[in-house]
C-alpha positions as a Markdown table, in Angstrom:
| # | Residue | x | y | z |
|---|---|---|---|---|
| 1 | Met | -67.4 | -23.9 | -182.6 |
| 2 | Gly | -66.6 | -26.4 | -185.3 |
| 3 | Pro | -63.6 | -28.1 | -183.6 |
| 4 | Phe | -65.5 | -28.3 | -180.3 |
| 5 | Ile | -68.4 | -30.1 | -182.0 |
| 6 | Ser | -66.1 | -32.7 | -183.6 |
| 7 | Ala | -64.3 | -33.2 | -180.3 |
| 8 | Ser | -67.7 | -33.8 | -178.7 |
| 9 | Lys | -68.5 | -36.4 | -181.3 |
| 10 | Ile | -65.2 | -38.2 | -180.7 |
| 11 | Ala | -65.8 | -38.1 | -176.9 |
| 12 | Met | -69.3 | -39.6 | -177.4 |
| 13 | Val | -67.8 | -42.5 | -179.4 |
| 14 | Ile | -65.0 | -43.1 | -176.9 |
| 15 | Leu | -67.6 | -43.1 | -174.0 |
| 16 | Ser | -69.8 | -45.4 | -175.9 |
| 17 | Ile | -67.0 | -47.9 | -176.4 |
| 18 | Thr | -65.9 | -47.7 | -172.8 |
| 19 | Ile | -69.5 | -48.5 | -171.7 |
| 20 | Phe | -68.9 | -52.0 | -172.9 |
| 21 | Phe | -65.9 | -52.4 | -170.5 |
| 22 | Cys | -68.2 | -51.3 | -167.6 |
| 23 | Leu | -70.9 | -53.7 | -168.8 |
| 24 | Tyr | -68.4 | -56.5 | -168.6 |
| 25 | Arg | -67.6 | -55.6 | -165.0 |
| 26 | Ala | -71.3 | -55.4 | -164.2 |
| 27 | Val | -72.0 | -58.8 | -165.6 |
| 28 | Ser | -68.9 | -60.7 | -164.5 |
| 29 | Gly | -68.0 | -58.8 | -161.3 |
| 30 | Pro | -66.9 | -61.2 | -158.6 |
| 31 | Thr | -68.9 | -59.3 | -155.9 |
| 32 | Met | -72.2 | -57.5 | -155.8 |
| 33 | Leu | -70.4 | -54.2 | -155.1 |
| 34 | Asp | -68.5 | -54.5 | -158.4 |
| 35 | Arg | -71.8 | -55.0 | -160.2 |
| 36 | Val | -73.4 | -52.0 | -158.6 |
| 37 | Ile | -70.3 | -49.8 | -159.4 |
| 38 | Gly | -70.3 | -51.0 | -163.0 |
| 39 | Ile | -73.9 | -50.2 | -163.5 |
| 40 | Asn | -73.5 | -46.8 | -161.8 |
| 41 | Ile | -70.6 | -45.9 | -164.0 |
| 42 | Ile | -72.6 | -46.9 | -167.1 |
| 43 | Gly | -75.3 | -44.5 | -165.9 |
| 44 | Thr | -72.9 | -41.7 | -165.3 |
| 45 | Lys | -71.4 | -42.1 | -168.8 |
| 46 | Ala | -74.9 | -42.0 | -170.2 |
| 47 | Val | -75.5 | -38.7 | -168.5 |
| 48 | Val | -72.3 | -37.3 | -170.0 |
| 49 | Ile | -73.3 | -38.5 | -173.4 |
| 50 | Phe | -76.7 | -36.8 | -173.0 |
| 51 | Val | -75.0 | -33.6 | -172.2 |
| 52 | Leu | -72.7 | -33.9 | -175.2 |
| 53 | Val | -75.6 | -34.7 | -177.5 |
| 54 | Gly | -77.3 | -31.5 | -176.2 |
| 55 | Val | -74.1 | -29.5 | -177.0 |
| 56 | Val | -73.9 | -31.0 | -180.5 |
| 57 | Phe | -77.5 | -30.5 | -181.4 |
| 58 | Lys | -77.9 | -27.2 | -179.4 |
| 59 | Asn | -81.0 | -28.5 | -177.8 |
| 60 | Gly | -81.7 | -27.9 | -174.1 |
| 61 | Phe | -84.0 | -30.9 | -173.8 |
| 62 | Phe | -81.0 | -33.2 | -173.5 |
| 63 | Phe | -79.7 | -31.2 | -170.6 |
| 64 | Asp | -83.0 | -31.7 | -168.8 |
| 65 | Leu | -83.0 | -35.3 | -169.7 |
| 66 | Ala | -79.5 | -35.7 | -168.3 |
| 67 | Met | -80.4 | -34.0 | -165.0 |
| 68 | Val | -83.5 | -36.2 | -164.5 |
| 69 | Tyr | -81.6 | -39.4 | -165.4 |
| 70 | Ala | -78.8 | -38.4 | -163.0 |
| 71 | Leu | -81.3 | -37.9 | -160.2 |
| 72 | Leu | -83.0 | -41.2 | -160.9 |
| 73 | Leu | -79.7 | -43.0 | -161.0 |
| 74 | Tyr | -78.7 | -41.5 | -157.6 |
| 75 | Val | -82.0 | -42.6 | -156.0 |
| 76 | Ala | -81.9 | -46.0 | -157.5 |
| 77 | Thr | -78.3 | -46.6 | -156.4 |
| 78 | Ile | -79.1 | -45.5 | -152.8 |
| 79 | Gly | -82.1 | -47.7 | -152.7 |
| 80 | Phe | -80.3 | -50.7 | -154.1 |
| 81 | Val | -77.4 | -50.4 | -151.7 |
| 82 | Lys | -79.9 | -50.0 | -148.8 |
| 83 | Tyr | -81.6 | -53.2 | -150.0 |
| 84 | Leu | -78.4 | -55.0 | -150.1 |
| 85 | Glu | -77.5 | -54.0 | -146.6 |
| 86 | Phe | -80.8 | -54.5 | -144.8 |
| 87 | Arg | -82.6 | -56.9 | -147.3 |
| 88 | Arg | -85.6 | -54.6 | -146.9 |
| 89 | Leu | -86.4 | -51.0 | -148.0 |
| 90 | Asp | -88.6 | -49.8 | -145.1 |
| 91 | Lys | -85.8 | -49.1 | -142.6 |
C-alpha cells in the first residue's frame, strides 16, 4: 500500500497546481460560459482531492464530504446556468 499512498500524494499536488490554471480561466474567461466551466472544473478537482485525502488517511469522512460537495456543485451549476438563461430561478 506504500507506493499507492505516495502516488496519491503526488496526484494531490498535481491537482492542486492545475487548479490555478482553472482559476485563471474562471477569472479571465472571455465568456460567462468559460467562467462557469472553470469554476465547475475546480469543484470537480476538489472532489477528487477529497477522495485522495480519504485514501491517504484511511478515513471515510472524506468520502462522505466529497459526495456532499459533488451534489452541491451539481445543483449550484444547474441553478446558475438556469439563472443565466432565464434571468430568474422560478421557471
